[in-house]
C-alpha positions as CSV (number, residue, x, y, z in Angstrom):
1,X,120.5,50.5,113.3
2,X,119.2,52.5,110.5
3,X,120.0,56.0,110.2
4,X,117.9,59.2,109.3
5,X,117.9,60.9,105.7
6,X,120.1,64.1,107.4
7,X,122.5,61.5,108.6
8,X,124.0,60.7,104.8
9,X,126.7,62.4,104.1
10,X,126.5,65.1,101.3
11,X,129.5,65.0,98.1
12,X,132.9,66.0,99.1
13,X,132.5,64.9,102.7
14,X,134.2,61.9,104.1
15,X,131.8,58.6,105.0
16,X,132.5,59.6,108.8
17,X,131.6,63.4,108.5
18,X,128.1,62.6,109.5
19,X,125.3,64.6,111.7
20,X,124.6,63.8,115.3
21,X,121.6,64.9,117.5
22,X,123.6,64.8,120.8
23,X,124.2,68.4,121.0
24,X,121.3,71.4,120.7
25,X,121.3,74.3,118.8
26,X,122.4,76.6,121.8
27,X,125.5,74.2,121.9
28,X,126.2,74.7,118.5
29,X,125.7,78.5,118.7
30,X,128.1,78.5,122.0
31,X,131.0,76.6,119.7
32,X,130.5,79.2,117.0
33,X,131.2,82.1,119.3
34,X,133.9,80.7,120.8
35,X,135.5,80.4,117.1
36,X,134.5,83.8,116.6
37,X,136.4,85.6,119.5
38,X,139.6,84.5,118.1
39,X,141.8,87.4,116.5
40,X,141.4,86.5,112.9
41,X,137.6,85.7,112.6
42,X,136.8,89.4,114.0
43,X,137.6,90.5,110.8
44,X,135.8,89.5,107.7
45,X,137.7,87.3,105.4
46,X,137.6,88.8,102.3
47,X,137.4,92.9,103.3
48,X,138.4,95.0,106.7
49,X,134.7,94.8,107.9
50,X,134.9,94.0,111.6
51,X,132.6,91.8,113.7
52,X,131.5,89.5,110.5
53,X,128.0,87.2,111.5
54,X,127.7,85.2,108.2
55,X,129.4,82.0,107.9
56,X,130.7,80.5,104.3
57,X,131.4,76.5,104.1
58,X,134.0,76.3,101.3
59,X,134.3,72.9,99.6
60,X,138.2,71.9,99.2
61,X,138.9,73.0,95.4
62,X,141.1,70.9,93.3
63,X,144.6,69.8,94.3
64,X,143.6,69.4,97.9
65,X,144.6,66.5,100.0
66,X,142.2,63.5,99.7
67,X,139.7,63.6,102.5
68,X,139.9,67.3,103.3
69,X,137.1,68.7,105.0
70,X,135.1,71.8,104.3
71,X,136.9,74.9,105.4
72,X,134.7,77.6,107.3
73,X,135.5,81.2,106.9
74,X,133.4,84.1,108.9
75,X,132.4,87.0,106.4
76,X,130.4,90.3,106.5
77,X,126.9,90.6,105.1
78,X,128.2,92.4,102.1
79,X,130.6,89.8,101.1
80,X,128.0,87.0,102.2
81,X,125.7,87.9,99.2
82,X,128.7,87.3,96.4
83,X,129.8,84.1,98.2
84,X,126.0,83.0,98.3
85,X,126.0,83.8,94.5
86,X,129.2,81.5,94.0
87,X,126.8,78.4,94.1
88,X,126.9,75.8,96.6
89,X,129.0,73.7,95.0
90,X,131.9,76.3,95.8
91,X,130.6,77.6,99.1
92,X,127.7,77.3,101.0
93,X,126.5,80.6,103.5
94,X,125.0,80.4,106.9
95,X,124.3,83.0,109.2
96,X,125.7,82.5,112.5
97,X,122.6,84.1,114.5
98,X,119.4,83.3,112.3
99,X,120.2,80.1,110.7
100,X,119.7,76.3,112.3
101,X,123.0,74.5,112.4
102,X,123.9,70.6,112.1
103,X,127.0,69.3,113.5
104,X,129.1,68.9,110.0
105,X,128.3,72.8,109.5
106,X,130.2,73.6,113.0
107,X,133.1,71.2,112.6
108,X,133.9,72.6,109.2
109,X,133.7,76.1,110.9
110,X,136.1,74.4,113.3
111,X,138.5,73.0,110.6
112,X,138.7,76.2,108.8
113,X,138.9,79.7,110.2
114,X,139.9,83.2,108.4
115,X,143.7,82.8,108.5
116,X,143.4,79.2,107.1
117,X,141.1,80.0,104.4
118,X,143.6,83.0,103.7
119,X,146.7,81.2,103.7
120,X,145.2,78.9,101.1
121,X,143.5,81.1,98.8
122,X,145.5,84.1,98.9
123,X,148.7,82.5,98.9
124,X,150.0,84.1,95.7
125,X,147.3,87.7,96.5
126,X,149.0,90.4,94.2
127,X,145.9,92.9,94.3
128,X,144.3,95.0,96.8
129,X,141.6,93.6,98.7
130,X,138.4,95.6,98.6
131,X,137.8,98.1,101.3
132,X,134.9,97.8,103.5
133,X,133.0,100.8,101.6
134,X,133.5,99.1,98.7
135,X,130.6,98.6,96.1
136,X,128.9,95.2,95.4
137,X,130.6,94.6,91.9
138,X,134.1,95.4,93.2
139,X,133.3,92.4,95.8
140,X,132.2,89.7,93.7
141,X,134.8,90.4,91.3
142,X,137.5,90.0,94.3
143,X,135.5,86.7,95.9
144,X,135.2,85.2,92.4
145,X,138.7,85.9,91.5
146,X,139.4,84.4,95.3
147,X,137.4,81.2,95.2
148,X,136.0,80.6,91.6
149,X,138.9,81.4,89.2
150,X,141.2,80.6,92.1
151,X,143.7,83.1,90.8
152,X,145.6,83.6,94.2
153,X,145.5,79.6,95.4
154,X,148.0,77.3,96.0
155,X,147.5,73.9,96.8
156,X,150.7,73.4,98.5
157,X,149.6,75.9,101.3
158,X,147.6,72.8,102.8
159,X,150.5,71.5,103.9
160,X,151.7,74.8,105.7
161,X,148.2,75.5,107.3
162,X,148.5,71.9,108.7
163,X,152.1,72.6,109.7
164,X,150.7,75.8,111.4
165,X,148.0,74.3,113.3
166,X,149.9,71.5,114.7
167,X,152.4,74.4,115.9
168,X,149.4,76.1,117.7
169,X,148.4,73.4,119.3
170,X,151.8,72.3,120.7
171,X,152.7,76.2,122.0
172,X,149.3,75.9,123.5
173,X,149.0,72.6,125.4
174,X,152.6,71.4,125.0
175,X,151.2,68.5,123.0
176,X,149.0,67.5,120.4
177,X,145.6,68.7,121.3
178,X,143.3,65.5,122.2
179,X,139.7,65.6,122.4
180,X,139.6,65.9,126.2
181,X,141.6,69.1,125.6
182,X,139.3,70.3,123.2
183,X,136.7,69.7,125.3
184,X,138.1,71.8,128.3
185,X,138.8,74.5,126.0
186,X,134.9,75.2,124.8
187,X,134.1,74.7,128.0
188,X,136.3,77.3,129.3
189,X,135.1,79.9,126.5
190,X,131.4,78.7,127.6
191,X,132.2,80.1,131.0
192,X,133.7,83.0,130.1
193,X,130.6,84.0,127.4
194,X,128.0,83.5,130.1
195,X,130.1,85.8,132.2
196,X,130.3,88.4,129.8
197,X,126.7,88.0,128.3
198,X,124.9,90.7,130.4
199,X,127.5,93.3,129.2
200,X,127.5,92.3,125.9
201,X,123.5,92.2,125.8
202,X,123.6,95.9,127.1
203,X,126.2,97.0,124.5
204,X,124.8,98.8,121.4
205,X,126.7,97.8,118.3
206,X,127.7,100.4,116.1
207,X,126.3,100.1,112.5
208,X,129.3,99.4,110.0
209,X,130.9,101.5,107.1
210,X,128.9,100.1,104.5
211,X,125.5,100.6,106.1
212,X,126.2,104.2,107.0
213,X,127.3,104.2,103.4
214,X,124.0,103.0,102.3
215,X,122.1,105.4,104.4
216,X,123.9,108.3,103.3
217,X,123.2,107.4,99.7
218,X,119.6,106.6,100.3
219,X,119.5,110.3,102.0
220,X,121.7,111.9,98.7
221,X,118.8,110.3,96.6
222,X,116.0,111.2,98.3
223,X,117.1,114.7,98.6
224,X,117.5,115.1,95.0
225,X,114.0,113.6,94.6
226,X,112.7,116.6,96.3
227,X,111.8,114.7,99.2
228,X,109.4,112.1,97.4
229,X,111.7,109.0,97.8
230,X,111.2,106.6,100.6
231,X,110.9,109.3,103.1
232,X,107.7,109.8,104.4
233,X,106.5,113.6,105.4
234,X,103.2,114.6,106.8
235,X,101.9,115.5,103.4
236,X,102.0,112.4,102.3
237,X,99.8,110.7,104.7
238,X,96.4,110.7,103.8
239,X,93.7,111.5,106.6
240,X,91.2,108.6,107.1
241,X,87.7,109.6,105.6
242,X,84.8,110.7,108.4
243,X,82.1,108.3,107.7
244,X,78.4,110.5,107.3
245,X,75.5,108.7,108.4
246,X,73.0,107.7,105.3
247,X,69.8,110.0,105.1
248,X,66.7,107.7,104.2
249,X,65.0,109.1,101.1
250,X,61.3,110.1,101.6
251,X,59.1,107.8,100.1
252,X,57.4,108.7,96.6
253,X,53.9,109.6,96.7
254,X,51.5,106.9,95.8
255,X,49.0,107.7,92.9
256,X,45.5,106.5,92.6
257,X,44.9,106.1,88.8
258,X,40.9,105.8,89.7
259,X,40.7,108.9,91.9
260,X,39.1,111.8,90.0
261,X,39.4,114.3,92.7
262,X,36.4,116.7,94.0
263,X,34.6,118.2,90.9
264,X,33.4,121.1,92.9
265,X,36.7,122.5,93.3
266,X,38.1,125.4,92.0
267,X,40.9,123.6,89.9
268,X,38.1,121.2,88.7
269,X,35.8,124.3,87.6
270,X,38.7,125.9,86.0
271,X,39.9,122.6,84.0
272,X,35.7,122.5,82.8
273,X,35.3,125.8,82.0
274,X,33.9,126.7,78.1
275,X,36.7,127.8,76.1
276,X,37.1,132.0,75.3
277,X,35.2,132.5,72.2
278,X,37.2,132.7,68.9
279,X,36.7,135.8,66.5
280,X,35.8,134.7,63.0
281,X,37.1,136.5,60.3
282,X,34.9,138.4,57.8
283,X,35.1,137.9,54.3
284,X,37.0,140.1,52.4
285,X,35.7,143.2,50.5
286,X,36.2,145.5,48.0
287,X,36.4,149.0,48.2
288,X,33.0,149.3,47.9
289,X,32.5,147.4,51.1
290,X,31.1,144.2,48.3
291,X,32.0,140.7,48.9
292,X,34.6,139.6,46.5
293,X,33.0,136.6,45.3
294,X,30.3,139.2,44.0
295,X,32.7,140.3,41.1
296,X,32.1,136.8,39.3
297,X,28.4,137.1,39.1
298,X,28.2,138.7,35.8
299,X,30.9,135.8,34.5
300,X,28.8,133.7,32.3
301,X,30.2,130.1,31.3
302,X,29.4,128.9,27.8
303,X,30.4,125.3,26.8
304,X,30.7,126.4,23.1
305,X,33.8,124.9,21.4
306,X,35.5,127.2,19.0
307,X,35.1,126.1,15.2
308,X,38.7,125.9,14.6
309,X,39.2,123.0,17.0
310,X,36.1,121.3,15.7
311,X,37.8,121.5,12.5
312,X,40.9,119.9,13.3
313,X,39.1,116.8,15.0
């Protein structure tokens, strides 16, 4: 029968490693929680942080046996960011609680585990692992050395990991664990989870050391900024403006250009009253009270041209 697009195996997966729709998301989450109950998976694979809630699906590196499946490791939130920046050709990061899971991804987690992953990628570890309060650059440098540059990787550790798994299966069941035995183990873990669920739901999870360190750094930064950082104080909250009702403006008076008013009113009478008499200045006089123009009365005007001027002509 034709298969759905999701059933096509991606690169690095064998042909039989396909997704099935026989289990729901609740079944996948129960299988993941069963893996998280193992002691080696209760601590981050790259730092001492407890209760990791993120998963990294690691692609088999060069030198792995043919047909090797991806291996899953549980990591904390701080280390999951560095795993995500490695790229999907090295690591594929998923959230145990937030993301939707597929059958092939759950199988990769069951195929791996923090003990197996560290046995292979930390076979020649000669440096100290980051602490749970390490900064982001320190974590990313170690994770890139571990998974991308493979400075501590040993391909011969795959055989040792397979031998360890077979010994664990023999000690737990007396023989190689069959598919029916695995289902019984999963069913037992599911019953135990269902019995412990009320207590887990009411328990309050304590913040991690890295989270407490981030809160302390943020508080110190806010204090250095004088309390004007991300902290909100009462002075920074703006009060809601009070809306006042709008007052209607008084209508402008209507002016009639053809209305000349009452001519008998005092205003009209004052407007047409005759102007006050203006005093006319008298002609200037001399000391003898004679007009100035009379001084020119005895002047004679002659039209005779001087004799010298006539000779020149």
